[in-house]
ZAMARGU-4260 file (C-alpha; in steps of 0.2 Angstrom, whole numbers, plus 5000, padded with zeros to 4 digits):
<rodrens>
0) 5014/4925/4935 | 5000/4913/4943 | 4987/4921/4954 | 4977/4909/4965 | 4960/4914/4976
5) 4961/4904/4994 | 4946/4906/5005 | 4962/4908/5019 | 4981/4908/5022 | 4990/4891/5022
10) 5010/4896/5026 | 5026/4889/5019 | 5040/4894/5031 | 5057/4885/5024 | 5072/4884/5033
15) 5082/4898/5038 | 5093/4909/5029 | 5109/4912/5036 | 5114/4931/5031 | 5125/4946/5037
20) 5123/4959/5051 | 5105/4968/5047 | 5115/4987/5053 | 5132/4983/5037 | 5118/4978/5023
25) 5104/4991/5026 | 5111/5008/5035 | 5117/5021/5024 | 5133/5028/5033 | 5145/5035/5024
30) 5148/5050/5012 | 5154/5048/4997 | 5168/5058/4989 | 5168/5062/4973 | 5178/5071/4961
35) 5172/5090/4958 | 5169/5087/4939 | 5149/5081/4943 | 5148/5080/4925 | 5163/5064/4924
40) 5154/5050/4917 | 5151/5037/4934 | 5157/5021/4936 | 5146/5005/4939 | 5136/5008/4956
45) 5136/4995/4967 | 5118/5002/4972 | 5106/4999/4960 | 5091/4997/4973 | 5096/5014/4982
50) 5084/5027/4976 | 5085/5045/4978 | 5092/5049/4998 | 5077/5061/5001 | 5065/5046/4997
55) 5069/5037/5013 | 5063/5045/5025 | 5058/5034/5038 | 5037/5035/5039 | 5036/5055/5038
60) 5026/5068/5027 | 5035/5078/5016 | 5028/5093/5024 | 5017/5096/5035 | 4996/5099/5035
65) 4989/5113/5027 | 4988/5130/5032 | 4969/5131/5039 | 4968/5151/5033 | 4972/5144/5014
70) 4956/5131/5016 | 4945/5145/5007 | 4958/5150/4995 | 4964/5142/4979 | 4979/5141/4971
75) 4981/5148/4953 | 4980/5130/4940 | 4991/5124/4929 | 4988/5137/4912 | 4983/5119/4904
80) 4967/5115/4915 | 4952/5116/4907 | 4947/5101/4896 | 4935/5087/4901 | 4939/5069/4904
85) 4927/5058/4902 | 4939/5042/4905 | 4957/5035/4900 | 4948/5031/4879 | 4948/5052/4878
90) 4968/5055/4881 | 4975/5053/4865 | 4961/5066/4858 | 4962/5077/4871 | 4982/5077/4868
95) 4980/5082/4849 | 4968/5095/4852 | 4981/5103/4869 | 4997/5101/4858 | 4997/5118/4850
100) 4994/5126/4865 | 5006/5115/4873 | 5022/5119/4860 | 5019/5138/4861 | 5019/5138/4880
105) 5036/5150/4888 | 5038/5137/4903 | 5040/5123/4891 | 5051/5131/4878 | 5061/5135/4898
110) 5063/5116/4902 | 5066/5108/4886 | 5080/5124/4885 | 5088/5117/4903 | 5084/5097/4897
115) 5097/5105/4884 | 5090/5105/4868 | 5095/5125/4863 | 5085/5139/4862 | 5088/5140/4841
120) 5080/5122/4841 | 5067/5123/4853 | 5053/5131/4840 | 5056/5122/4823 | 5056/5106/4834
125) 5041/5109/4843 | 5032/5115/4828 | 5036/5099/4818 | 5031/5087/4832 | 5014/5100/4836
130) 5009/5096/4818 | 5011/5079/4817 | 5001/5075/4832 | 4988/5087/4828 | 4984/5076/4809
135) 4984/5061/4817 | 4999/5054/4823 | 4993/5043/4836 | 4979/5036/4826 | 4989/5026/4817
140) 4990/5006/4826 | 5010/5007/4822 | 5015/5024/4830 | 5005/5019/4845 | 5014/5004/4849
145) 5029/5011/4840 | 5026/5025/4857 | 5020/5015/4869 | 5002/5026/4872 | 4995/5015/4884
150) 5008/5023/4899 | 4999/5040/4894 | 4984/5040/4902 | 4971/5054/4908 | 4958/5053/4920
155) 4941/5061/4928 | 4950/5059/4943 | 4968/5066/4940 | 4969/5080/4956 | 4979/5089/4943
160) 4975/5086/4923 | 4985/5099/4917 | 4999/5096/4926 | 4998/5076/4920 | 4992/5083/4902
165) 5011/5091/4902 | 5022/5078/4906 | 5014/5067/4894 | 5017/5078/4879 | 5037/5077/4886
170) 5037/5060/4887 | 5029/5057/4872 | 5039/5073/4862 | 5056/5063/4869 | 5051/5046/4862
175) 5045/5055/4845 | 5064/5065/4844 | 5073/5049/4848 | 5066/5039/4835 | 5078/5034/4822
180) 5068/5033/4809 | 5058/5051/4814 | 5076/5058/4816 | 5080/5057/4797 | 5066/5070/4794
185) 5070/5081/4810 | 5086/5083/4802 | 5083/5095/4789 | 5076/5107/4803 | 5088/5102/4819
190) 5105/5099/4819 | 5113/5081/4825 | 5120/5087/4840 | 5101/5093/4846 | 5095/5072/4843
195) 5110/5067/4848 | 5111/5075/4864 | 5089/5071/4867 | 5091/5051/4861 | 5105/5052/4875
200) 5097/5062/4889 | 5079/5048/4882 | 5091/5032/4884 | 5098/5039/4900 | 5080/5042/4908
205) 5072/5025/4904 | 5064/5018/4918 | 5057/5006/4908 | 5060/4990/4918 | 5059/4995/4939
210) 5056/4976/4941 | 5076/4973/4933 | 5083/4982/4948 | 5083/4970/4963 | 5094/4955/4955
215) 5093/4946/4972 | 5071/4946/4972 | 5075/4942/4953 | 5084/4925/4958 | 5070/4917/4966
220) 5052/4911/4962 | 5041/4921/4978 | 5025/4916/4985 | 5015/4933/4986 | 5000/4934/4998
225) 4989/4949/4997 | 4978/4948/5013 | 4966/4963/5008 | 4952/4970/5015 | 4941/4985/5023
230) 4947/4993/5039 | 4944/4982/5055 | 4943/4968/5045 | 4960/4958/5054 | 4969/4958/5038
235) 4985/4957/5045 | 4984/4947/5060 | 4989/4929/5049 | 5004/4939/5042 | 5010/4946/5055
240) 5009/4927/5066 | 5019/4920/5050 | 5033/4934/5053 | 5032/4927/5067 | 5037/4911/5064
245) 5050/4915/5055 | 5072/4914/5057 | 5072/4929/5048 | 5059/4943/5042 | 5055/4959/5039
250) 5038/4971/5045 | 5039/4986/5033 | 5024/5000/5039 | 5018/5017/5034 | 5020/5023/5052
255) 5033/5023/5065 | 5024/5021/5077 | 5017/5005/5071 | 5035/4997/5068 | 5039/5004/5085
260) 5024/4991/5091 | 5031/4976/5080 | 5046/4978/5086 | 5039/4980/5104 | 5028/4966/5104
265) 5040/4954/5095 | 5051/4955/5108 | 5040/4954/5123 | 5031/4936/5115 | 5016/4946/5113
270) 5014/4938/5095 | 5009/4919/5093 | 5018/4914/5080 | 5011/4900/5068 | 5011/4885/5070
275) 5015/4886/5088 | 4997/4883/5101 | 4994/4896/5110 | 4993/4896/5131 | 4975/4895/5140
280) 4969/4906/5152 | 4977/4923/5144 | 4969/4939/5142 | 4970/4943/5123 | 4977/4962/5119
285) 4962/4975/5114 | 4977/4990/5114 | 4986/4985/5095 | 4988/4999/5082 | 4986/4984/5069
290) 4972/4978/5058 | 4972/4961/5068 | 4958/4948/5074 | 4952/4954/5092 | 4949/4938/5100
295) 4939/4935/5117 | 4941/4919/5117 | 4954/4911/5132 | 4966/4907/5120 | 4973/4922/5111
300) 4984/4924/5097 | 4990/4941/5099 | 4992/4943/5119 | 4991/4957/5131 | 5005/4950/5141
305) 5020/4943/5134 | 5030/4927/5136 | 5045/4923/5135 | 5044/4906/5120 | 5033/4917/5111
310) 5047/4929/5111 | 5059/4935/5094 | 5073/4947/5093 | 5069/4958/5083 | 5080/4976/5080
315) 5068/4995/5076 | 5077/5003/5059 | 5065/5021/5056 | 5070/5037/5047 | 5073/5046/5066
320) 5079/5028/5075 | 5088/5011/5075 | 5085/5000/5090 | 5100/4985/5091 | 5092/4972/5104
325) 5105/4961/5094 | 5118/4961/5080 | 5109/4945/5072 | 5092/4948/5079 | 5085/4937/5063
330) 5067/4949/5063 | 5067/4968/5058 | 5052/4981/5062 | 5055/4997/5049 | 5045/5008/5040
335) 5045/5007/5023 | 5059/5018/5016 | 5069/5008/5026 | 5065/4993/5019 | 5081/4982/5016
340) 5083/4973/4999 | 5101/4967/5001 | 5097/4952/5012 | 5086/4935/5012 | 5074/4933/5022
345) 5059/4921/5023 | 5045/4931/5028 | 5039/4952/5024 | 5026/4957/5026 | 5021/4975/5020
350) 5007/4987/5027 | 4994/4998/5018 | 5001/4990/5004 | 4987/5001/4993 | 4999/5020/4996
355) 5011/5013/4981 | 4999/5025/4973 | 5001/5038/4985 | 5012/5054/4975 | 5027/5059/4990
360) 5030/5040/4997 | 5022/5028/4985 | 5036/5023/4976 | 5043/5014/4992 | 5029/5004/4993
365) 5031/4999/4974 | 5049/4992/4978 | 5044/4984/4990 | 5031/4973/4980 | 5046/4973/4968
370) 5062/4972/4979 | 5061/4962/4995 | 5068/4944/4992 | 5058/4938/5003 | 5051/4920/5002
375) 5037/4925/5007 | 5030/4939/5004 | 5012/4946/5015 | 5004/4965/5006 | 4993/4969/5018
380) 4981/4983/5014 | 4963/4988/5004 | 4954/4978/4991 | 4960/4992/4976 | 4979/4986/4977
385) 4974/4970/4969 | 4974/4975/4950 | 4991/4985/4953 | 4999/4972/4961 | 4995/4959/4949
390) 5000/4971/4935 | 5016/4975/4947 | 5019/4957/4946 | 5018/4953/4929 | 5034/4956/4924
395) 5040/4943/4938 | 5040/4926/4940 | 5031/4926/4957 | 5016/4915/4963 | 5003/4928/4971
400) 4988/4920/4981 | 4974/4933/4985 | 4965/4932/5002 | 4948/4945/5004 | 4941/4950/5024
405) 4926/4955/5029 | 4925/4970/5041 | 4923/4961/5058 | 4909/4970/5065 | 4895/4982/5057
410) 4898/5001/5050 | 4881/5012/5053 | 4878/5028/5045 | 4867/5039/5056 | 4849/5046/5050
415) 4853/5061/5057 | 4866/5072/5056 | 4872/5082/5075 | 4865/5100/5067 | 4879/5109/5071
420) 4873/5103/5090 | 4888/5102/5101 | 4878/5098/5117 | 4875/5081/5108 | 4893/5076/5109
425) 4895/5060/5117 | 4907/5050/5127 | 4917/5039/5114 | 4912/5052/5101 | 4928/5056/5089
430) 4925/5072/5079 | 4936/5073/5064 | 4943/5090/5054 | 4956/5095/5043 | 4964/5109/5051
435) 4974/5112/5066 | 4967/5127/5072 | 4949/5119/5067 | 4954/5104/5077 | 4956/5116/5093
440) 4941/5124/5088 | 4929/5111/5091 | 4939/5107/5106 | 4935/5122/5114 | 4914/5121/5107
445) 4914/5103/5114 | 4921/5105/5132 | 4910/5123/5135 | 4894/5114/5128 | 4896/5099/5137
450) 4909/5097/5151 | 4918/5085/5144 | 4937/5085/5140 | 4945/5081/5123 | 4960/5076/5119
455) 4968/5080/5103 | 4978/5070/5085 | 4983/5080/5072 | 4999/5078/5060 | 5010/5090/5068
460) 5008/5082/5084 | 5024/5071/5087 | 5018/5052/5083 | 5026/5048/5102 | 5009/5063/5107
465) 4997/5058/5096 | 4998/5037/5103 | 4999/5045/5122 | 4983/5056/5117 | 4974/5040/5111
470) 4980/5032/5127 | 4972/5047/5138 | 4954/5045/5127 | 4954/5025/5128 | 4956/5025/5148
475) 4940/5028/5156 | 4948/5036/5170 | 4959/5049/5162 | 4944/5059/5162 | 4947/5062/5143
480) 4932/5056/5134 | 4932/5065/5118 | 4945/5066/5102 | 4945/5076/5089 | 4957/5076/5078
485) 4961/5075/5059 | 4963/5061/5045 | 4978/5056/5057 | 4967/5045/5065 | 4963/5033/5053
490) 4980/5026/5054 | 4991/5018/5065 | 4983/5023/5081 | 4972/5012/5090 | 4957/5023/5097
495) 4938/5015/5106 | 4927/5027/5096 | 4910/5022/5097 | 4904/5038/5083 | 4914/5047/5069
500) 4908/5064/5068 | 4916/5072/5051 | 4915/5092/5052 | 4915/5092/5034 | 4919/5081/5019
505) 4932/5091/5008 | 4949/5097/5014 | 4961/5108/5005 | 4976/5098/4997 | 4988/5111/4993
510) 4980/5117/4978 | 4963/5118/4980 | 4949/5114/4993 | 4941/5095/4986 | 4930/5082/4993
515) 4938/5068/5003 | 4938/5052/4992 | 4930/5036/4995 | 4942/5029/5002 | 4949/5042/5011
520) 4931/5043/5019 | 4930/5023/5024 | 4948/5025/5030 | 4943/5039/5045 | 4923/5030/5046
525) 4931/5013/5050 | 4940/5019/5067 | 4921/5018/5074 | 4917/5001/5084 | 4932/4993/5082
530) 4929/4973/5086 | 4929/4969/5105 | 4931/4988/5112 | 4913/4992/5117 | 4901/4981/5124
535) 4891/4979/5109 | 4897/4979/5091 | 4897/4990/5078 | 4902/5008/5075 | 4892/5025/5070
540) 4895/5038/5058 | 4887/5054/5053 | 4892/5072/5051 | 4892/5090/5061 | 4881/5098/5048
545) 4864/5092/5040 | 4871/5097/5022 | 4885/5084/5021 | 4875/5068/5029 | 4867/5063/5011
550) 4885/5062/5002 | 4889/5052/5017 | 4874/5040/5018 | 4880/5038/4999 | 4898/5033/4999
555) 4899/5021/5014 | 4890/5009/5003 | 4902/5012/4989 | 4919/5002/4984 | 4936/5013/4985
560) 4939/5022/4970 | 4951/5012/4961 | 4971/5012/4961 | 4976/5017/4940 | 4995/5020/4947
565) 5011/5013/4957 | 5022/5029/4959 | 5041/5025/4959 | 5058/5034/4961 | 5074/5034/4954
570) 5089/5028/4959 | 5107/5037/4965 | 5115/5028/4951 | 5102/5035/4940 | 5104/5050/4945
575) 5123/5053/4943 | 5119/5045/4925 | 5108/5056/4919 | 5115/5071/4928 | 5130/5066/4913
580) 5115/5071/4899 | 5109/5084/4907 | 5122/5103/4903 | 5133/5105/4915 | 5125/5119/4923
585) 5107/5111/4927 | 5100/5114/4939 | 5092/5105/4955 | 5075/5104/4950 | 5081/5101/4933
590) 5087/5085/4938 | 5071/5082/4949 | 5061/5085/4933 | 5068/5072/4918 | 5059/5058/4927
595) 5041/5063/4925 | 5045/5072/4910 | 5058/5063/4901 | 5059/5044/4906 | 5050/5031/4897
600) 5039/5024/4911 | 5028/5010/4908 | 5010/5006/4917 | 5006/5003/4929 | 5022/5013/4934
605) 5023/5032/4937 | 5035/5045/4940 | 5028/5060/4950 | 5036/5078/4950 | 5042/5077/4969
610) 5030/5090/4980 | 5038/5107/4985 | 5050/5104/4968 | 5052/5123/4965 | 5055/5126/4988
615) 5068/5110/4988 | 5075/5115/4973 | 5079/5134/4978 | 5086/5128/4995 | 5096/5117/4987
620) 5103/5129/4977 | 5105/5142/4991 | 5112/5132/5005 | 5118/5115/4997 | 5125/5122/4980
625) 5144/5115/4984 | 5139/5097/4990 | 5142/5083/4982 | 5125/5074/4973 | 5123/5063/4988
630) 5120/5077/5000 | 5113/5089/4987 | 5098/5073/4985 | 5097/5069/5001 | 5094/5090/5009
635) 5082/5091/4996 | 5074/5076/5000 | 5074/5077/5020 | 5057/5077/5029 | 5056/5095/5033
640) 5039/5109/5032 | 5045/5119/5018 | 5030/5128/5021 | 5038/5133/5040 | 5048/5148/5039
645) 5056/5142/5056 | 5060/5123/5049 | 5067/5129/5031 | 5079/5143/5044 | 5087/5128/5053
650) 5090/5117/5040 | 5096/5132/5032 | 5106/5135/5047 | 5112/5114/5048 | 5120/5117/5029
655) 5128/5133/5035 | 5136/5124/5050 | 5139/5107/5039 | 5150/5118/5023 | 5157/5128/5035
660) 5163/5113/5049 | 5157/5098/5043 | 5154/5093/5061 | 5136/5101/5067 | 5133/5102/5085
665) 5115/5103/5089 | 5114/5115/5102 | 5124/5126/5092 | 5109/5122/5077 | 5099/5129/5090
670) 5107/5144/5095 | 5097/5155/5081 | 5078/5154/5080 | 5062/5151/5096 | 5066/5136/5101
675) 5073/5135/5114 | 5067/5149/5120 | 5052/5140/5121 | 5054/5125/5130 | 5063/5130/5142
680) 5047/5141/5146 | 5035/5128/5146 | 5046/5119/5156 | 5048/5132/5168 | 5028/5134/5168
685) 5029/5114/5170 | 5039/5117/5188 | 5025/5131/5194 | 5039/5147/5193 | 5028/5153/5180
690) 5012/5158/5177 | 5004/5146/5163 | 4988/5158/5161 | 4986/5156/5141 | 5003/5150/5138
695) 4999/5133/5133 | 4993/5134/5117 | 5005/5147/5111 | 5021/5135/5117 | 5016/5123/5107
700) 5017/5129/5089 | 5035/5133/5093 | 5039/5115/5104 | 5031/5105/5086 | 5042/5117/5076
705) 5055/5112/5088 | 5049/5091/5089 | 5050/5091/5069 | 5067/5100/5067 | 5076/5087/5080
710) 5067/5074/5070 | 5077/5080/5055 | 5093/5081/5064 | 5091/5063/5071 | 5086/5059/5050
715) 5103/5065/5045 | 5112/5058/5059 | 5108/5041/5053 | 5113/5047/5034 | 5130/5059/5039
720) 5134/5051/5057 | 5151/5059/5057 | 5143/5077/5052 | 5130/5076/5065 | 5135/5067/5077
725) 5124/5073/5093 | 5112/5058/5092 | 5113/5056/5111 | 5110/5075/5112 | 5097/5076/5100
730) 5089/5062/5109 | 5086/5070/5126 | 5081/5086/5119 | 5068/5076/5110 | 5062/5068/5125
735) 5062/5084/5136 | 5049/5093/5121 | 5037/5078/5119 | 5037/5080/5139 | 5032/5098/5136
740) 5020/5095/5122 | 5011/5082/5131 | 5011/5096/5147 | 5004/5107/5135 | 4988/5099/5126
745) 4984/5092/5144 | 4983/5112/5149 | 4974/5118/5134 | 4957/5119/5140 | 4944/5132/5142
750) 4941/5130/5160 | 4956/5133/5171 | 4946/5119/5182 | 4953/5108/5170 | 4970/5110/5170
755) 4981/5097/5177 | 4999/5098/5184 | 5014/5091/5176 | 5015/5072/5184 | 4995/5070/5180
760) 4990/5057/5169 | 5000/5042/5160 | 5018/5045/5156 | 5029/5043/5139 | 5039/5028/5144
765) 5058/5031/5144 | 5070/5020/5138 | 5072/5008/5152 | 5052/5007/5152 | 5050/4998/5136
770) 5055/4983/5144 | 5068/4977/5132 | 5085/4983/5132 | 5093/4989/5117 | 5105/4999/5107
775) 5103/5016/5097 | 5121/5010/5087 | 5132/4997/5083 | 5144/4991/5095 | 5159/5000/5087
780) 5178/4997/5088 | 5191/5010/5094 | 5198/5008/5076 | 5183/5016/5068 | 5180/5029/5076
785) 5199/5033/5073 | 5195/5032/5056 | 5182/5043/5055 | 5191/5057/5066 | 5204/5054/5052
790) 5190/5057/5038 | 5183/5070/5047 | 5202/5081/5046 | 5203/5075/5029 | 5186/5083/5024
795) 5189/5098/5033 | 5205/5104/5023 | 5197/5096/5005 | 5185/5111/5013 | 5198/5125/5016
800) 5205/5122/5001 | 5189/5124/4992 | 5184/5140/5000 | 5202/5144/4997 | 5199/5140/4979
805) 5185/5151/4976 | 5190/5166/4986 | 5204/5168/4972 | 5193/5165/4958
</rodrens>
């Protein structure tokens, strides 16, 4: 790999690559029928790049935001916590000191048994391993090279050091026990069958070379161009123009909102392709959510009004929705998890590349970097991603160019905080909190003390409603002059913010309350003073309370924390193979834990334990145990809030109907629970047929839950379309829910006089108002429908026979 630093980007656009239908190549619209013997050795898979179905999350983060009632609590940490790390060089010494404690832990013994080590062999082999490591095994350079100790890294920034130590000791243990020379010694204390089983699991679970999973990308020498810089630096500008100029291409972004915006702008001709001269006297677009150069010149390259000669046919693909403008469209805009690696393209743009280090979603970005078969691959994001991308590309023959950008407007940390005085809040301010209850508490206090109305944006709100609230805040005539938001404002929302005000610089991460990282603070603070959105350039940032201000002053000038790794996820073929190396009764959690605890993963990559792994696994074992592997992984990785009892109950209802009937009607699934009643109550209030006193805030929680449930159904409908067949009905319910949510948010106010009728302000655009004609499903022949019906009948017959067989046992 060669690296070239350029002051600006020079783009090479090659001739068109003829491709098949984008939908046929990328959509997983099948249910794989396999033998009931899940431990039959699998055949060679035709889908080497397909990750666990649950990782195709289409832009939705696992779970919801942290429950505010837990902010002051700290969950019990890992039993190995308590040691201190100065830097990565301490790792081997810490492993030596902690190995005996680790080897005696009951959960370590239980895990090894679940991986297939007989109980009688667990203690002897662990004792030998602990003795050798504590005696200096890792001091020997030959042993260090043999076991690839560079992959064992602990840092002071590690969020869960005890968990990480548990993982790397287990990884070393399997490497050590699978070494042929070591096995000759171990045979004196451990059975040969045990060592053979451990070696088989270790070799089967190997993930050393993730780049090799993408043969199409490896068959070409790609030109990789990084565009890196802080928020509001215009780093995606040239990449989007290159995409607009390409005959075939893809945009992969972190959020459905961003994917939808690119889809909309490309189809309407609002982005002037690179190489074309923009028309004179057109108005620049200042409403974009993208990090572009917002021009005030008379020839802008991102236009407020589209023009036919710039328009490009583009399809949309997210976790919950497809919008097909044309079966032969050359461009696709998608969320990063929905990226296809099967069709070569001229240009690909991957946004927010620094997210490859995210424990939940990072593997999707890593796959995009390694697997996109693009002649020209543009990676947009923060500077901290550069070393990791360089390391990832060291195993490829790609050429890397790096373009760096500076912030277009100054960002000033104010000398004084608000000192807790809400009367100092001004028009154009955005207050940032990190819990739903905290956001509404701030909204109430600001409205009481200033008389200004507040829009809100937080993670549990649907993306459509967040965009609607942003539009209200940006509209000078709406009456909404202040924004109250969570860190959801840091990505995907265009907000005309003059000043950011942090309520706190700490956030509950699901385990403990931690200080925000440099990157998190700068990402949020950078939303102030968007270039071209205020009369005077620049933005301001401060804190609500004086005790937080010194930390803010010291953080803003700092460089963000370095990214230490890139996430990787197993493929479906990997899961099928590993399942054969595990005991017949291996649980779903055992399968998920093999990658982070056993697999050989070389730096800079790292395999993570999925978030909420116990909750996911318990759900699968309870409600999806009899399903095929693909379905179990799909259900366990679905985009639902595993901490919400109502959400879990709805998902259980889907599984029950699926197991019993195959076909899952959406209204039948929603019959149990409060969701439909809550929607109908709000709709009655909207029409004036019912008093709305105090009700809007009460209806919000149930409507948010209903929306997430509908998103889950739609997400499943694109992966199991025969079973979850009522996508149109789900879309209709989703649109009703969004209108009801919008009405509730507009009417949650401390003053009755501020409440507005349902028709107030901006409306959520309907499909017809998008201005782009599209379908949600591909053109389907009647014969295909007939085949589907036959498949359903056959599946029902198999299910009936399976239930009968269980009843006879």
